[in-house]
Residue frames relative to the residue before (quaternion, step in Angstrom):
aa qw qx qy qz dx dy dz
M 1.0000 0.0000 0.0000 0.0000 0.00 0.00 0.00
Q 0.6955 0.4636 -0.3293 0.4393 3.59 0.71 -1.06
S 0.6705 0.5269 -0.3293 0.4055 3.57 0.82 -0.76
E 0.6298 0.4989 -0.3252 0.4988 3.67 1.28 -0.75
M 0.6039 0.5267 -0.3692 0.4707 3.61 1.06 -0.76
R 0.6579 0.5129 -0.3531 0.4237 3.76 0.82 -0.80
I 0.6964 0.4779 -0.2906 0.4496 3.49 0.92 -0.95
L 0.6207 0.5321 -0.3412 0.4639 3.54 1.17 -0.62
L 0.6487 0.4910 -0.3200 0.4855 3.59 1.03 -0.73
L 0.6054 0.5637 -0.3258 0.4579 3.58 1.10 -0.72
L 0.6684 0.4627 -0.2851 0.5078 3.68 0.91 -0.92
L 0.6043 0.5271 -0.3655 0.4727 3.62 0.94 -0.59
A 0.7182 0.4651 -0.2889 0.4294 3.56 0.81 -1.08
I 0.5175 0.6962 -0.4064 0.2871 3.71 0.98 -0.42
P 0.6768 0.4566 -0.2962 0.4957 3.53 0.87 -1.07
I 0.6430 0.5190 -0.3558 0.4365 3.64 0.85 -0.66
Y 0.6599 0.5031 -0.3088 0.4648 3.53 0.97 -0.91
M 0.6580 0.4957 -0.3167 0.4701 3.66 0.95 -0.77
S 0.6079 0.5496 -0.3823 0.4268 3.53 0.94 -0.53
F 0.7151 0.4069 -0.2684 0.5011 3.56 1.04 -0.66
T 0.7073 0.4598 -0.2892 0.4523 3.64 0.99 -0.56
L 0.6777 0.4834 -0.3353 0.4412 3.72 0.90 -0.80
E 0.3867 -0.7088 0.5320 0.2549 3.53 -0.93 1.09
D 0.5613 -0.5564 0.4741 0.3881 3.55 -1.29 0.40
P 0.5197 -0.6062 0.4529 0.3967 3.70 -1.08 0.48
T 0.5176 -0.6427 0.5072 0.2485 3.48 -1.25 0.94
F 0.6459 -0.4730 0.3860 0.4583 3.61 -1.16 0.20
K 0.6731 0.4927 -0.3181 0.4506 3.61 0.87 -0.73
D 0.6171 0.5236 -0.3612 0.4631 3.56 1.02 -0.69
S 0.6820 0.4760 -0.3068 0.4628 3.68 0.99 -0.80
Q 0.6281 0.5210 -0.3322 0.4730 3.57 1.13 -0.45
L 0.6400 0.5642 -0.2870 0.4355 3.51 1.07 -0.84
E 0.5574 0.5931 -0.4059 0.4156 3.56 1.25 -0.51
H 0.6645 0.4692 -0.3479 0.4661 3.58 1.01 -0.37
Y 0.5023 -0.7065 0.3912 0.3091 3.54 -0.78 0.96
T 0.5922 0.5423 -0.4001 0.4417 3.77 1.10 -0.60
V 0.6510 0.4789 -0.3366 0.4833 3.66 0.93 -0.67
F 0.6003 0.5080 -0.3959 0.4741 3.65 0.97 -0.58
Q 0.6455 0.5179 -0.3367 0.4491 3.64 0.92 -0.80
A 0.6168 0.5484 -0.3548 0.4393 3.57 0.91 -0.91
Y 0.7211 0.4407 -0.2896 0.4494 3.62 0.76 -0.98
R 0.6141 0.5618 -0.3394 0.4383 3.54 1.13 -0.79
D 0.7677 0.4079 -0.1882 0.4569 3.52 0.91 -1.17
Q 0.8420 0.1916 -0.0486 0.5019 3.62 0.86 -0.81
G 0.3933 0.7545 -0.4484 0.2738 3.63 1.30 -0.01
E 0.6988 0.4721 -0.2706 0.4642 3.46 0.72 -1.10
E 0.6501 0.5207 -0.3172 0.4534 3.63 0.87 -0.89
A 0.6453 0.5092 -0.2982 0.4850 3.59 0.99 -0.98
F 0.6908 0.4738 -0.3190 0.4434 3.62 0.82 -0.78
A 0.6391 0.5531 -0.3047 0.4391 3.48 1.13 -0.80
K 0.6535 0.5204 -0.2987 0.4615 3.55 1.15 -0.72
L 0.6043 0.4831 -0.3451 0.5313 3.62 1.20 -0.62
K 0.7031 0.5037 -0.3270 0.3808 3.63 0.72 -0.86
A 0.6295 0.5512 -0.3288 0.4380 3.50 1.30 -0.73
K 0.6862 0.3885 -0.2812 0.5468 3.61 1.33 -0.09
D 0.4890 -0.6929 0.3959 0.3522 3.53 1.28 0.24
V 0.4688 0.6130 -0.4932 0.4015 3.57 1.01 0.90
D 0.4027 -0.7171 0.5445 0.1647 3.55 -1.03 1.12
H 0.3606 -0.7712 0.4700 0.2328 3.57 -0.47 1.09
F 0.5583 0.5875 -0.3904 0.4368 3.61 1.31 -0.33
Q 0.7903 0.2095 -0.0580 0.5728 3.66 1.05 -0.87
C 0.3690 0.7447 -0.4881 0.2665 3.65 0.65 0.90
D 0.1950 -0.7210 0.6462 0.1564 3.42 -1.35 0.41
I 0.1594 -0.8219 0.5437 0.0589 3.57 -0.81 0.92
L 0.1439 -0.7377 0.6589 0.0287 3.50 -1.28 0.84
L 0.1555 -0.7716 0.6129 0.0692 3.50 -1.02 0.92
R 0.0318 -0.7883 0.6137 -0.0298 3.65 -0.94 0.91
A 0.1192 -0.7834 0.6100 -0.0037 3.57 -0.70 1.38
F 0.0908 -0.7433 0.6617 0.0369 3.48 -1.21 0.86
K 0.3857 -0.8033 0.4165 0.1801 3.51 -0.47 1.38
F 0.6642 0.4903 -0.2912 0.4834 3.56 1.05 -0.95
E 0.7505 0.3969 -0.2512 0.4649 3.62 0.86 -0.70
E 0.2636 -0.7940 0.4857 0.2534 3.50 1.55 -0.30
D 0.4136 0.6827 -0.4815 0.3619 3.48 0.75 1.17
L 0.0750 -0.7642 0.6358 0.0779 3.59 -1.00 0.59
E 0.1278 -0.8232 0.5518 0.0390 3.56 -0.35 1.24
V 0.1976 -0.7456 0.6274 0.1070 3.58 -1.16 0.78
W 0.0991 -0.7674 0.6328 -0.0300 3.61 -0.62 1.24
A 0.0303 0.7963 -0.6041 0.0079 3.55 -1.15 0.61
K 0.0418 -0.7747 0.6300 0.0342 3.58 -1.30 0.22
N 0.5349 -0.5392 0.5161 0.3960 3.63 -1.24 0.29
K 0.6322 -0.5776 0.3709 0.3594 3.52 -1.20 0.68
N 0.7005 0.4536 -0.2694 0.4806 3.61 1.06 -0.83
D 0.5998 0.5483 -0.3795 0.4422 3.67 1.20 -0.04
S 0.3648 -0.7015 0.5531 0.2625 3.59 -1.30 0.16
I 0.7059 0.5012 -0.2306 0.4442 3.55 1.11 -0.88
Y 0.2575 -0.7797 0.5452 0.1689 3.65 -0.74 0.89
K 0.2751 -0.7714 0.5623 0.1143 3.53 -1.09 0.65
L 0.4237 -0.6939 0.5032 0.2930 3.69 -0.74 0.77
I 0.2377 -0.8052 0.5352 0.0936 3.53 -0.65 1.25
T 0.7659 -0.2342 0.2005 0.5642 3.57 0.81 -0.98
T 0.2387 -0.7576 0.5947 0.1244 3.61 -1.30 0.44
Y 0.2117 -0.7383 0.6339 0.0909 3.49 -1.04 1.12
K 0.3525 -0.6747 0.6046 0.2345 3.52 -1.27 0.49
F 0.5225 -0.5612 0.5431 0.3422 3.46 -1.18 0.65
C 0.4238 -0.7074 0.5140 0.2362 3.51 -1.11 0.89
S 0.7700 -0.0299 0.0592 0.6346 3.43 1.21 -0.71
N 0.1173 -0.8127 0.5684 0.0525 3.65 -1.13 0.39
V 0.0455 -0.7812 0.6225 0.0113 3.56 -1.06 0.69
G 0.6565 0.5007 -0.3591 0.4351 3.59 -1.27 0.26
E 0.4229 -0.6407 0.5727 0.2876 3.45 -1.47 -0.29
L 0.6244 -0.4748 0.4187 0.4577 3.39 -1.42 -0.09
G 0.5380 0.5862 -0.4551 0.3997 3.62 -0.98 0.90
P 0.5912 -0.6113 0.3887 0.3547 3.58 -1.08 0.48
K 0.5478 -0.5569 0.5223 0.3420 3.57 -1.32 0.29
R 0.0247 0.8228 -0.5670 0.0290 3.59 -0.84 0.92
K 0.7990 0.1198 -0.0722 0.5848 3.66 1.04 -0.09
E 0.5824 -0.5755 0.4652 0.3366 3.51 -1.24 0.79
G 0.8077 0.2632 -0.1994 0.4885 3.60 -0.95 0.81
D 0.5078 0.6377 -0.4541 0.3596 3.72 1.14 0.04
K 0.3904 -0.7600 0.4406 0.2753 3.67 1.26 -0.07
Q 0.4972 0.6552 -0.4322 0.3696 3.53 1.22 0.49
I 0.4062 -0.6440 0.5986 0.2489 3.47 -1.35 0.77
P 0.5526 -0.6442 0.4278 0.3110 3.60 -0.81 1.00
E 0.1354 -0.7696 0.6093 0.1343 3.56 -1.25 0.20
G 0.5172 0.6077 -0.4360 0.4161 3.55 -0.59 1.00
Y 0.5921 -0.5751 0.4595 0.3279 3.43 -1.51 -0.20
Y 0.0015 0.8219 -0.5561 0.1238 3.60 -0.47 1.23
I 0.2747 -0.7039 0.6129 0.2308 3.43 -1.47 -0.17
L 0.5178 -0.5903 0.4825 0.3882 3.58 -1.24 0.23
S 0.2046 -0.8531 0.4759 0.0619 3.50 -0.62 1.06
K 0.8211 0.0357 -0.0317 0.5688 3.42 1.45 -0.19
F 0.3153 -0.7305 0.5760 0.1877 3.58 -0.91 0.86
N 0.0575 -0.8441 0.5330 0.0062 3.69 -0.46 0.93
P 0.1135 -0.8335 0.5398 0.0327 3.56 -0.04 1.35
K 0.7189 0.4184 -0.2728 0.4834 3.63 1.25 -0.14
S 0.2545 0.8137 -0.4922 0.1754 3.45 1.22 0.63
T 0.5893 -0.5411 0.4674 0.3760 3.48 -1.39 0.60
Y 0.7403 0.4230 -0.1970 0.4840 3.60 1.14 -0.69
F 0.6742 -0.4919 0.2434 0.4942 3.49 1.12 0.97
L 0.7306 -0.2409 0.1900 0.6100 3.63 0.44 -1.04
S 0.0390 0.8023 -0.5954 0.0132 3.61 -1.21 0.64
L 0.2607 -0.7289 0.6224 0.1150 3.46 -1.36 0.67
K 0.2553 -0.8034 0.5140 0.1584 3.57 -0.53 1.15
I 0.3516 -0.7144 0.5855 0.1522 3.57 -1.21 0.82
N 0.3991 -0.7617 0.4486 0.2433 3.62 -0.64 0.90
Y 0.1405 0.7230 -0.6263 0.2556 3.50 0.74 1.28
P 0.5908 -0.2820 -0.7531 0.0653 1.72 -1.78 1.82
N 0.2994 -0.7360 0.5769 0.1892 3.48 -1.08 0.73
A 0.7694 -0.3971 0.1882 0.4637 3.63 -1.15 0.03
S 0.5978 0.5490 -0.3499 0.4678 3.58 1.16 -0.46
D 0.6975 0.5074 -0.2644 0.4314 3.44 0.79 -1.26
S 0.6057 0.6083 -0.3177 0.4027 3.55 1.24 -0.79
V 0.6544 0.5204 -0.2906 0.4652 3.45 1.24 -0.64
F 0.8044 0.3332 -0.1548 0.4668 3.52 0.94 -0.96
A 0.5983 0.5772 -0.3551 0.4276 3.62 1.23 -0.51
D 0.7018 -0.4430 0.3815 0.4071 3.41 -1.46 0.34
K 0.4529 -0.7344 0.4421 0.2452 3.67 -0.65 1.06
S 0.7463 0.4051 -0.2371 0.4720 3.62 0.98 -0.69
T 0.7858 0.0867 0.0032 0.6124 3.55 1.02 -0.86
P 0.0938 0.8246 -0.5578 0.0135 3.60 0.13 1.16
G 0.4977 -0.6022 0.4450 0.4378 3.53 1.32 -0.24
G 0.0510 0.8351 -0.5467 0.0333 3.54 -1.11 0.18
M 0.6657 0.4793 -0.3479 0.4540 3.79 1.05 -0.34
I 0.1822 0.7812 -0.5629 0.1992 3.42 0.26 1.41
F 0.0018 -0.8516 0.5205 -0.0620 3.53 -0.58 1.15
I 0.2958 -0.6321 0.6551 0.2895 3.55 -1.28 0.13
H 0.1187 0.8601 -0.4809 0.1221 3.62 -0.32 1.01
G 0.6380 -0.4931 0.4514 0.3822 3.58 -1.39 -0.04
G 0.7108 0.4727 -0.3408 0.3939 3.45 -1.41 0.08
C 0.4837 -0.6665 0.4905 0.2849 3.61 -1.12 -0.16
N 0.5928 0.5953 -0.3807 0.3864 3.71 1.15 -0.30
T 0.1109 0.7965 -0.5910 0.0640 3.64 -0.99 0.65
I 0.0689 -0.7429 0.6602 0.0867 3.50 -1.33 0.56
G 0.8222 -0.1239 0.0327 0.5545 3.53 1.14 0.84
C 0.5629 0.5670 -0.3588 0.4827 3.53 1.46 0.24
I 0.4137 -0.6426 0.5509 0.3354 3.70 -1.21 -0.15
P 0.1078 -0.7649 0.6350 0.0087 3.61 -0.44 1.29
I 0.0341 -0.8011 0.5976 0.0026 3.61 -1.03 0.93
T 0.5870 -0.6052 0.3220 0.4307 3.61 1.18 0.39
D 0.6702 -0.5408 0.3450 0.3733 3.49 -1.13 0.70
K 0.6490 0.5321 -0.3363 0.4272 3.55 0.91 -0.91
W 0.7522 0.3714 -0.2123 0.5012 3.68 0.66 -0.97
I 0.5605 0.4907 -0.4553 0.4876 3.79 0.95 -0.07
K 0.5742 0.5598 -0.3911 0.4516 3.71 0.96 -0.56
E 0.7356 0.4246 -0.2773 0.4491 3.56 0.69 -1.03
L 0.6389 0.5184 -0.3386 0.4565 3.61 1.06 -0.86
Y 0.6141 0.5483 -0.3561 0.4420 3.60 1.05 -0.89
V 0.6286 0.5471 -0.3246 0.4474 3.59 0.98 -0.88
F 0.6816 0.4692 -0.3217 0.4602 3.63 0.79 -0.91
C 0.6657 0.5003 -0.3139 0.4560 3.53 0.95 -0.85
V 0.6804 0.4835 -0.3293 0.4414 3.68 0.84 -0.74
E 0.5835 0.5496 -0.3474 0.4865 3.62 1.18 -0.70
A 0.6545 0.5317 -0.3046 0.4429 3.60 0.92 -0.90
A 0.6961 0.4680 -0.2539 0.4816 3.46 0.84 -1.09
N 0.6681 0.5104 -0.3235 0.4340 3.56 0.88 -0.87
G 0.6302 0.5626 -0.2580 0.4688 3.57 1.37 -0.56
G 0.6393 -0.5485 0.2925 0.4527 3.54 1.41 -0.16
L 0.5258 0.6397 -0.4353 0.3532 3.58 1.23 -0.06
E 0.2883 -0.8188 0.4729 0.1511 3.65 -0.18 1.30
D 0.8096 0.1630 -0.0443 0.5622 3.51 0.94 -0.96
I 0.1844 -0.7731 0.5994 0.0951 3.65 -0.42 1.24
P 0.2919 -0.7853 0.5099 0.1952 3.58 -0.58 1.06
V 0.1548 -0.7454 0.6449 0.0669 3.49 -1.27 0.80
Q 0.0153 -0.7932 0.6074 0.0415 3.63 -0.72 0.82
I 0.1154 -0.8111 0.5734 -0.0061 3.51 -0.68 1.18
F 0.0590 -0.8153 0.5748 -0.0382 3.59 -0.50 1.17
P 0.5612 -0.5750 0.4521 0.3873 3.70 -1.14 0.47
A 0.7753 -0.1033 0.1044 0.6143 3.59 1.08 -0.75
R 0.6145 -0.4538 0.4115 0.4971 3.62 -1.11 0.03
L 0.2383 -0.8401 0.4743 0.1122 3.57 -0.41 1.22
T 0.0217 0.7652 -0.6257 0.1501 3.43 0.44 1.42
D 0.7124 -0.4830 0.3246 0.3921 3.48 -1.26 0.37
E 0.6809 0.4836 -0.2519 0.4889 3.47 1.16 -1.02
N 0.6517 0.5030 -0.3378 0.4563 3.62 0.97 -0.60
Y 0.6206 0.5455 -0.3241 0.4608 3.51 0.99 -0.95
S 0.6281 0.5550 -0.3047 0.4524 3.57 1.02 -0.91
L 0.6840 0.4849 -0.2482 0.4851 3.60 1.06 -1.04
L 0.6638 0.4960 -0.3377 0.4465 3.48 1.05 -0.53
K 0.6489 0.4778 -0.3283 0.4929 3.59 1.06 -0.58
K 0.6389 0.4754 -0.3612 0.4851 3.65 1.02 -0.25
Q 0.6483 0.5272 -0.2974 0.4618 3.57 1.11 -0.66
F 0.7814 0.2489 -0.0572 0.5693 3.55 0.96 -0.96
S 0.3778 -0.8175 0.4192 0.1151 3.55 -0.49 1.20
D 0.5692 0.6605 -0.3145 0.3754 3.52 1.37 -0.78
P 0.3037 -0.7692 0.5188 0.2166 3.73 -0.44 1.08
K 0.5523 0.5532 -0.4299 0.4519 3.68 1.10 -0.26
L 0.6339 0.5162 -0.3428 0.4628 3.63 0.99 -0.72
H 0.6477 0.5161 -0.3193 0.4607 3.51 0.88 -0.92
D 0.6874 0.4401 -0.3290 0.4749 3.61 0.82 -0.75
F 0.6156 0.5388 -0.3627 0.4462 3.70 0.99 -0.53
W 0.6655 0.4711 -0.2848 0.5041 3.58 0.95 -0.98
G 0.6217 0.5379 -0.3610 0.4402 3.69 0.95 -0.69
Q 0.6106 0.5052 -0.3647 0.4888 3.61 1.05 -0.68
L 0.6574 0.5072 -0.3144 0.4600 3.64 0.73 -0.98
K 0.6390 0.5644 -0.3100 0.4208 3.56 0.95 -0.81
E 0.5869 0.5693 -0.3669 0.4436 3.59 1.12 -0.82
G 0.6563 0.5119 -0.2700 0.4840 3.58 0.93 -0.90
Y 0.6565 0.5136 -0.2947 0.4672 3.63 0.97 -0.99
D 0.6673 0.4956 -0.2907 0.4740 3.61 0.98 -0.87
L 0.6291 0.5142 -0.3637 0.4556 3.63 0.91 -0.75
F 0.6810 0.4953 -0.2914 0.4539 3.56 0.85 -0.89
D 0.6478 0.5678 -0.2632 0.4344 3.38 1.04 -1.02
A 0.6642 0.5238 -0.2554 0.4683 3.53 1.20 -0.81
N 0.8521 0.1381 -0.0065 0.5049 3.68 0.85 -0.99
K 0.3163 -0.7737 0.4684 0.2863 3.49 1.36 -0.20
N 0.4084 0.6503 -0.4754 0.4294 3.52 1.12 0.85
L 0.4557 -0.6607 0.4837 0.3490 3.68 -0.93 0.73
P 0.4135 -0.7194 0.5138 0.2179 3.57 -0.75 1.05
T 0.2673 -0.7217 0.6054 0.2031 3.57 -1.13 0.61
Y 0.0300 0.7925 -0.6078 0.0391 3.53 -1.05 0.73
S 0.1676 -0.7199 0.6509 0.1732 3.43 -1.41 0.09
I 0.3850 -0.7109 0.5579 0.1874 3.56 -1.40 0.41
T 0.3421 -0.7622 0.5057 0.2151 3.66 -0.50 1.01
E 0.6596 -0.4721 0.3816 0.4432 3.53 -1.34 0.16
N 0.6011 0.5567 -0.3128 0.4806 3.73 1.21 -0.38
G 0.5218 -0.6662 0.4077 0.3431 3.51 1.16 -0.40
E 0.4767 0.6643 -0.4219 0.3918 3.48 1.45 0.32
Y 0.3960 -0.6803 0.5696 0.2364 3.44 -1.24 0.74
L 0.0433 -0.7825 0.6204 0.0301 3.61 -0.91 0.93
F 0.1063 -0.8151 0.5618 0.0934 3.58 -0.74 1.03
């Protein structure tokens, strides 16, 4: 009887012991529960890790930065080790398709890709477009200038080639990009920055944009974005900024 009682107490203690010893699942663990994310790691994981390693970036402890250029239809992936300050260009994806014009998004249904400084606000492993990463449009600046009742909001970087204002990069490359971003988030990066520009804002391109578009408010807006562009271009450090109550970017 005593031996049976000891066995019973031991069995009752096992769940309590396990609750104290088992670690909580990581962000990566929870993402890998989805088959689309498993496919991403199976198909593009090794290539993603190899691209980081080629630039001496540790995928376990990396920070990621995304930069998109609407005119060139390029989406750049930059990365650095957490203890470093300088980002390195890892790879560039082409937009699979594009709609809208140069200029910021201001209303739901305008088919515009936003322009400005954003973060990824959601990982979507159940996307209609295989996998997708949500951009936090409208941000504090957009909220000042966009339509107050219907500014829009479902802006993603995603797979496939269809778009009405998002950035599609095909299923293959969204797999790789998703791996990059999961690794960064799993390593502790809470806000993955996304910078979206009308074009690469070199002095020459900015001058051409001002000649092509006559709206001085647009010139001023692009001039604000260019300040951040120039800062990053000069030192490859992530620029810090704030957004005023008037919706202006201050770097």
